[in-house]
KOLSESE-64667 format. One record per residue: residue number from 0; residue in three letters; chain; x, y, z of N, C-alpha, C in turn. Coordinates in nm, 2 decimals, decimal comma, padded with zeros to 4 digits. Example, Ala and Ser with C-alpha at 12.3 -4.5 7.8 and 13.67 -1.06 7.14 Angstrom:
2
vexgu nr 0	rest ALA	kette A	n.X 01,32	n.Y -00,57	n.Z 00,78	ca.X 01,23	ca.Y -00,45	ca.Z 00,78	c.X 01,32	c.Y -00,33	c.Z 00,78
vexgu nr 1	rest SER	kette A	n.X 01,28	n.Y -00,22	n.Z 00,71	ca.X 01,37	ca.Y -00,11	ca.Z 00,71	c.X 01,29	c.Y 00,00	c.Z 00,79
//
This chain:
82
vexgu nr 0	rest MET	kette A	n.X 02,60	n.Y -01,49	n.Z -00,88	ca.X 02,52	ca.Y -01,46	ca.Z -00,94	c.X 02,55	c.Y -01,39	c.Z -01,05
vexgu nr 1	rest LYS	kette A	n.X 02,51	n.Y -01,35	n.Z -01,21	ca.X 02,50	ca.Y -01,25	ca.Z -01,26	c.X 02,37	c.Y -01,24	c.Z -01,37
vexgu nr 2	rest THR	kette A	n.X 02,32	n.Y -01,07	n.Z -01,37	ca.X 02,20	ca.Y -01,08	ca.Z -01,36	c.X 02,13	c.Y -00,89	c.Z -01,43
vexgu nr 3	rest THR	kette A	n.X 02,11	n.Y -00,88	n.Z -01,55	ca.X 02,12	ca.Y -00,70	ca.Z -01,64	c.X 02,03	c.Y -00,61	c.Z -01,59
vexgu nr 4	rest ILE	kette A	n.X 02,04	n.Y -00,52	n.Z -01,56	ca.X 01,91	ca.Y -00,43	ca.Z -01,55	c.X 01,99	c.Y -00,28	c.Z -01,61
vexgu nr 5	rest GLU	kette A	n.X 01,85	n.Y -00,23	n.Z -01,61	ca.X 01,85	ca.Y -00,12	ca.Z -01,67	c.X 01,81	c.Y -00,01	c.Z -01,62
vexgu nr 6	rest LEU	kette A	n.X 01,88	n.Y 00,06	n.Z -01,59	ca.X 01,85	ca.Y 00,22	ca.Z -01,53	c.X 01,83	c.Y 00,34	c.Z -01,65
vexgu nr 7	rest PRO	kette A	n.X 01,82	n.Y 00,42	n.Z -01,60	ca.X 01,78	ca.Y 00,59	ca.Z -01,64	c.X 01,97	c.Y 00,62	c.Z -01,69
vexgu nr 8	rest ASP	kette A	n.X 01,99	n.Y 00,62	n.Z -01,84	ca.X 02,14	ca.Y 00,72	ca.Z -01,80	c.X 02,15	c.Y 00,77	c.Z -01,70
vexgu nr 9	rest ALA	kette A	n.X 02,11	n.Y 00,88	n.Z -01,67	ca.X 02,12	ca.Y 01,03	ca.Z -01,60	c.X 02,18	c.Y 00,95	c.Z -01,45
vexgu nr 10	rest LEU	kette A	n.X 02,07	n.Y 00,81	n.Z -01,45	ca.X 02,12	ca.Y 00,75	ca.Z -01,31	c.X 02,26	c.Y 00,70	c.Z -01,28
vexgu nr 11	rest LEU	kette A	n.X 02,24	n.Y 00,63	n.Z -01,42	ca.X 02,37	ca.Y 00,53	ca.Z -01,41	c.X 02,46	c.Y 00,61	c.Z -01,38
vexgu nr 12	rest ALA	kette A	n.X 02,44	n.Y 00,75	n.Z -01,48	ca.X 02,60	ca.Y 00,85	ca.Z -01,46	c.X 02,64	c.Y 00,87	c.Z -01,29
vexgu nr 13	rest GLN	kette A	n.X 02,50	n.Y 00,86	n.Z -01,28	ca.X 02,53	ca.Y 00,97	ca.Z -01,13	c.X 02,59	c.Y 00,84	c.Z -01,03
vexgu nr 14	rest ALA	kette A	n.X 02,58	n.Y 00,75	n.Z -01,00	ca.X 02,67	ca.Y 00,62	ca.Z -00,94	c.X 02,71	c.Y 00,59	c.Z -00,92
vexgu nr 15	rest ARG	kette A	n.X 02,79	n.Y 00,59	n.Z -01,07	ca.X 02,96	ca.Y 00,58	ca.Z -01,12	c.X 03,00	c.Y 00,64	c.Z -01,05
vexgu nr 16	rest ARG	kette A	n.X 02,96	n.Y 00,81	n.Z -01,09	ca.X 03,00	ca.Y 00,95	ca.Z -01,06	c.X 03,12	c.Y 00,87	c.Z -00,88
vexgu nr 17	rest PHE	kette A	n.X 02,97	n.Y 00,87	n.Z -00,79	ca.X 02,98	ca.Y 00,84	ca.Z -00,65	c.X 03,03	c.Y 00,74	c.Z -00,64
vexgu nr 18	rest ALA	kette A	n.X 03,04	n.Y 00,59	n.Z -00,73	ca.X 03,10	ca.Y 00,45	ca.Z -00,67	c.X 03,22	c.Y 00,51	c.Z -00,75
vexgu nr 19	rest ASP	kette A	n.X 03,31	n.Y 00,63	n.Z -00,76	ca.X 03,40	ca.Y 00,66	ca.Z -00,84	c.X 03,44	c.Y 00,74	c.Z -00,73
vexgu nr 20	rest SER	kette A	n.X 03,35	n.Y 00,83	n.Z -00,65	ca.X 03,47	ca.Y 00,87	ca.Z -00,62	c.X 03,43	c.Y 00,87	c.Z -00,42
vexgu nr 21	rest HIS	kette A	n.X 03,41	n.Y 00,75	n.Z -00,37	ca.X 03,39	ca.Y 00,72	ca.Z -00,31	c.X 03,52	c.Y 00,50	c.Z -00,20
vexgu nr 22	rest ASP	kette A	n.X 03,54	n.Y 00,46	n.Z -00,38	ca.X 03,66	ca.Y 00,43	ca.Z -00,38	c.X 03,60	c.Y 00,26	c.Z -00,40
vexgu nr 23	rest MET	kette A	n.X 03,49	n.Y 00,27	n.Z -00,48	ca.X 03,39	ca.Y 00,13	ca.Z -00,48	c.X 03,39	c.Y 00,09	c.Z -00,64
vexgu nr 24	rest THR	kette A	n.X 03,25	n.Y -00,08	n.Z -00,64	ca.X 03,32	ca.Y -00,09	ca.Z -00,74	c.X 03,18	c.Y -00,02	c.Z -00,77
vexgu nr 25	rest MET	kette A	n.X 03,08	n.Y -00,09	n.Z -00,90	ca.X 02,96	ca.Y -00,07	ca.Z -00,86	c.X 02,82	c.Y -00,11	c.Z -00,79
vexgu nr 26	rest LYS	kette A	n.X 02,96	n.Y -00,29	n.Z -00,88	ca.X 02,88	ca.Y -00,42	ca.Z -00,71	c.X 02,84	c.Y -00,47	c.Z -00,67
vexgu nr 27	rest ALA	kette A	n.X 03,02	n.Y -00,32	n.Z -00,58	ca.X 02,96	ca.Y -00,34	ca.Z -00,39	c.X 02,88	c.Y -00,19	c.Z -00,38
vexgu nr 28	rest LEU	kette A	n.X 02,83	n.Y -00,08	n.Z -00,49	ca.X 02,71	ca.Y -00,02	ca.Z -00,45	c.X 02,62	c.Y -00,07	c.Z -00,49
vexgu nr 29	rest ILE	kette A	n.X 02,59	n.Y -00,11	n.Z -00,56	ca.X 02,43	ca.Y -00,25	ca.Z -00,55	c.X 02,44	c.Y -00,29	c.Z -00,44
vexgu nr 30	rest GLU	kette A	n.X 02,43	n.Y -00,36	n.Z -00,41	ca.X 02,49	ca.Y -00,49	ca.Z -00,27	c.X 02,46	c.Y -00,36	c.Z -00,24
vexgu nr 31	rest GLN	kette A	n.X 02,56	n.Y -00,30	n.Z -00,13	ca.X 02,52	ca.Y -00,21	ca.Z -00,06	c.X 02,37	c.Y -00,16	c.Z -00,09
vexgu nr 32	rest SER	kette A	n.X 02,33	n.Y -00,10	n.Z -00,11	ca.X 02,21	ca.Y -00,02	ca.Z -00,16	c.X 02,11	c.Y -00,07	c.Z -00,13
vexgu nr 33	rest LEU	kette A	n.X 02,06	n.Y -00,19	n.Z -00,17	ca.X 01,99	ca.Y -00,30	ca.Z -00,22	c.X 01,99	c.Y -00,31	c.Z -00,10
vexgu nr 34	rest ARG	kette A	n.X 02,15	n.Y -00,37	n.Z -00,02	ca.X 02,09	ca.Y -00,42	ca.Z 00,14	c.X 02,02	c.Y -00,32	c.Z 00,28
vexgu nr 35	rest LYS	kette A	n.X 02,09	n.Y -00,20	n.Z 00,25	ca.X 01,97	ca.Y -00,11	ca.Z 00,30	c.X 01,86	c.Y -00,12	c.Z 00,31
vexgu nr 36	rest VAL	kette A	n.X 01,78	n.Y -00,04	n.Z 00,14	ca.X 01,73	ca.Y -00,03	ca.Z 00,12	c.X 01,58	c.Y -00,16	c.Z 00,23
vexgu nr 37	rest MET	kette A	n.X 01,64	n.Y -00,27	n.Z 00,15	ca.X 01,54	ca.Y -00,41	ca.Z 00,21	c.X 01,57	c.Y -00,39	c.Z 00,41
vexgu nr 38	rest ALA	kette A	n.X 01,63	n.Y -00,31	n.Z 00,47	ca.X 01,69	ca.Y -00,34	ca.Z 00,59	c.X 01,57	c.Y -00,28	c.Z 00,58
vexgu nr 39	rest GLU	kette A	n.X 01,58	n.Y -00,13	n.Z 00,52	ca.X 01,51	ca.Y -00,07	ca.Z 00,60	c.X 01,33	c.Y -00,09	c.Z 00,60
vexgu nr 40	rest LYS	kette A	n.X 01,30	n.Y -00,15	n.Z 00,51	ca.X 01,14	ca.Y -00,20	ca.Z 00,49	c.X 01,11	c.Y -00,32	c.Z 00,63
vexgu nr 41	rest LYS	kette A	n.X 01,02	n.Y -00,25	n.Z 00,63	ca.X 00,95	ca.Y -00,34	ca.Z 00,78	c.X 00,86	c.Y -00,37	c.Z 00,64
vexgu nr 42	rest PRO	kette A	n.X 00,86	n.Y -00,58	n.Z 00,62	ca.X 00,68	ca.Y -00,57	ca.Z 00,57	c.X 00,54	c.Y -00,51	c.Z 00,63
vexgu nr 43	rest GLU	kette A	n.X 00,51	n.Y -00,54	n.Z 00,52	ca.X 00,34	ca.Y -00,51	ca.Z 00,52	c.X 00,31	c.Y -00,57	c.Z 00,63
vexgu nr 44	rest PRO	kette A	n.X 00,23	n.Y -00,53	n.Z 00,70	ca.X 00,11	ca.Y -00,65	ca.Z 00,74	c.X 00,03	c.Y -00,69	c.Z 00,66
vexgu nr 45	rest LYS	kette A	n.X 00,04	n.Y -00,86	n.Z 00,65	ca.X -00,14	ca.Y -00,90	ca.Z 00,55	c.X -00,27	c.Y -00,88	c.Z 00,60
vexgu nr 46	rest PHE	kette A	n.X -00,36	n.Y -00,83	n.Z 00,50	ca.X -00,50	ca.Y -00,77	ca.Z 00,51	c.X -00,51	c.Y -00,95	c.Z 00,54
vexgu nr 47	rest LYS	kette A	n.X -00,59	n.Y -00,93	n.Z 00,64	ca.X -00,74	ca.Y -00,96	ca.Z 00,75	c.X -00,86	c.Y -00,94	c.Z 00,75
vexgu nr 48	rest LEU	kette A	n.X -00,94	n.Y -01,05	n.Z 00,67	ca.X -01,06	ca.Y -00,99	ca.Z 00,65	c.X -01,13	c.Y -01,07	c.Z 00,83
vexgu nr 49	rest ARG	kette A	n.X -01,23	n.Y -00,96	n.Z 00,83	ca.X -01,28	ca.Y -00,99	ca.Z 00,95	c.X -01,40	c.Y -01,08	c.Z 00,97
vexgu nr 50	rest ASP	kette A	n.X -01,38	n.Y -01,13	n.Z 01,03	ca.X -01,56	ca.Y -01,25	ca.Z 01,02	c.X -01,66	c.Y -01,15	c.Z 01,02
vexgu nr 51	rest GLY	kette A	n.X -01,71	n.Y -01,12	n.Z 00,95	ca.X -01,82	ca.Y -01,10	ca.Z 00,96	c.X -01,94	c.Y -01,12	c.Z 00,93
vexgu nr 52	rest SER	kette A	n.X -01,95	n.Y -01,28	n.Z 00,95	ca.X -02,11	ca.Y -01,38	ca.Z 00,97	c.X -02,17	c.Y -01,32	c.Z 01,13
vexgu nr 53	rest PHE	kette A	n.X -02,28	n.Y -01,33	n.Z 01,11	ca.X -02,41	ca.Y -01,35	ca.Z 01,16	c.X -02,46	c.Y -01,39	c.Z 01,27
vexgu nr 54	rest HIS	kette A	n.X -02,43	n.Y -01,48	n.Z 01,39	ca.X -02,48	ca.Y -01,52	ca.Z 01,43	c.X -02,58	c.Y -01,50	c.Z 01,54
vexgu nr 55	rest GLY	kette A	n.X -02,68	n.Y -01,48	n.Z 01,51	ca.X -02,79	ca.Y -01,44	ca.Z 01,57	c.X -02,95	c.Y -01,50	c.Z 01,58
vexgu nr 56	rest GLY	kette A	n.X -03,03	n.Y -01,45	n.Z 01,67	ca.X -03,12	ca.Y -01,52	ca.Z 01,66	c.X -03,16	c.Y -01,65	c.Z 01,61
vexgu nr 57	rest ASN	kette A	n.X -03,34	n.Y -01,64	n.Z 01,54	ca.X -03,38	ca.Y -01,81	ca.Z 01,51	c.X -03,35	c.Y -01,79	c.Z 01,28
vexgu nr 58	rest GLY	kette A	n.X -03,33	n.Y -01,68	n.Z 01,28	ca.X -03,34	ca.Y -01,73	ca.Z 01,11	c.X -03,45	c.Y -01,54	c.Z 01,09
vexgu nr 59	rest LEU	kette A	n.X -03,50	n.Y -01,56	n.Z 00,99	ca.X -03,63	ca.Y -01,48	ca.Z 00,95	c.X -03,71	c.Y -01,38	c.Z 01,11
vexgu nr 60	rest THR	kette A	n.X -03,73	n.Y -01,30	n.Z 01,04	ca.X -03,83	ca.Y -01,31	ca.Z 01,21	c.X -03,96	c.Y -01,33	c.Z 01,17
vexgu nr 61	rest PRO	kette A	n.X -04,10	n.Y -01,36	n.Z 01,23	ca.X -04,17	ca.Y -01,48	ca.Z 01,13	c.X -04,29	c.Y -01,37	c.Z 01,09
vexgu nr 62	rest GLU	kette A	n.X -04,26	n.Y -01,24	n.Z 01,07	ca.X -04,35	ca.Y -01,22	ca.Z 00,90	c.X -04,29	c.Y -01,22	c.Z 00,78
vexgu nr 63	rest PHE	kette A	n.X -04,13	n.Y -01,26	n.Z 00,80	ca.X -04,10	ca.Y -01,26	ca.Z 00,65	c.X -04,01	c.Y -01,44	c.Z 00,67
vexgu nr 64	rest GLN	kette A	n.X -04,06	n.Y -01,50	n.Z 00,71	ca.X -04,06	ca.Y -01,67	ca.Z 00,69	c.X -04,09	c.Y -01,76	c.Z 00,58
vexgu nr 65	rest ASN	kette A	n.X -04,19	n.Y -01,76	n.Z 00,55	ca.X -04,23	ca.Y -01,70	ca.Z 00,34	c.X -04,27	c.Y -01,67	c.Z 00,29
vexgu nr 66	rest ALA	kette A	n.X -04,18	n.Y -01,52	n.Z 00,34	ca.X -04,25	ca.Y -01,46	ca.Z 00,25	c.X -04,13	c.Y -01,47	c.Z 00,11
vexgu nr 67	rest ASP	kette A	n.X -04,14	n.Y -01,41	n.Z 00,00	ca.X -04,12	ca.Y -01,45	ca.Z -00,13	c.X -04,00	c.Y -01,34	c.Z -00,12
vexgu nr 68	rest TRP	kette A	n.X -03,89	n.Y -01,27	n.Z -00,18	ca.X -03,80	ca.Y -01,18	ca.Z -00,21	c.X -03,89	c.Y -01,04	c.Z -00,14
vexgu nr 69	rest LYS	kette A	n.X -03,98	n.Y -01,07	n.Z -00,35	ca.X -04,04	ca.Y -00,86	ca.Z -00,36	c.X -04,05	c.Y -00,81	c.Z -00,19
vexgu nr 70	rest LYS	kette A	n.X -04,18	n.Y -00,94	n.Z -00,10	ca.X -04,16	ca.Y -00,87	ca.Z 00,01	c.X -04,03	c.Y -00,83	c.Z 00,09
vexgu nr 71	rest ILE	kette A	n.X -03,99	n.Y -00,93	n.Z 00,16	ca.X -03,85	ca.Y -00,85	ca.Z 00,16	c.X -03,77	c.Y -00,76	c.Z 00,10
vexgu nr 72	rest ARG	kette A	n.X -03,76	n.Y -00,73	n.Z 00,03	ca.X -03,70	ca.Y -00,62	ca.Z -00,07	c.X -03,81	c.Y -00,54	c.Z -00,09
vexgu nr 73	rest ASP	kette A	n.X -03,94	n.Y -00,53	n.Z -00,03	ca.X -04,05	ca.Y -00,38	ca.Z -00,06	c.X -03,95	c.Y -00,30	c.Z 00,10
vexgu nr 74	rest ALA	kette A	n.X -04,00	n.Y -00,43	n.Z 00,20	ca.X -03,94	ca.Y -00,45	ca.Z 00,36	c.X -03,86	c.Y -00,33	c.Z 00,38
vexgu nr 75	rest ILE	kette A	n.X -03,77	n.Y -00,35	n.Z 00,28	ca.X -03,59	ca.Y -00,25	ca.Z 00,33	c.X -03,64	c.Y -00,15	c.Z 00,26
vexgu nr 76	rest TYR	kette A	n.X -03,60	n.Y -00,15	n.Z 00,10	ca.X -03,62	ca.Y 00,00	ca.Z 00,07	c.X -03,74	c.Y 00,10	c.Z 00,14
vexgu nr 77	rest GLU	kette A	n.X -03,86	n.Y 00,03	n.Z 00,25	ca.X -04,02	ca.Y 00,13	ca.Z 00,26	c.X -03,97	c.Y 00,22	c.Z 00,29
vexgu nr 78	rest GLY	kette A	n.X -03,97	n.Y 00,35	n.Z 00,30	ca.X -03,95	ca.Y 00,50	ca.Z 00,30	c.X -03,82	c.Y 00,55	c.Z 00,30
vexgu nr 79	rest HIS	kette A	n.X -03,74	n.Y 00,48	n.Z 00,20	ca.X -03,69	ca.Y 00,49	ca.Z 00,07	c.X -03,62	c.Y 00,56	c.Z -00,09
vexgu nr 80	rest GLY	kette A	n.X -03,79	n.Y 00,53	n.Z -00,09	ca.X -03,80	ca.Y 00,67	ca.Z -00,20	c.X -03,79	c.Y 00,51	c.Z -00,35
vexgu nr 81	rest ALA	kette A	n.X -03,80	n.Y 00,41	n.Z -00,27	ca.X -03,77	ca.Y 00,23	ca.Z -00,39	c.X -03,88	c.Y 00,18	c.Z -00,45
//
């Protein structure tokens, strides 16, 4: 398969000199380089969000069973200056 890539001029010149001095084609240099980099890189472990569910008790404590949000919020921030 043919493809086009853009490289900085200095890097391309360095790669050409390297390939020439090692008696290899640019194609071979790029193939070997890509294979080496991909073989060295280990796949990153997939992020897994831990289960933060809470399964305890029977819901709200008796004092908050029928409370409105203002009462619950005030209790949360009690003593914290809010």
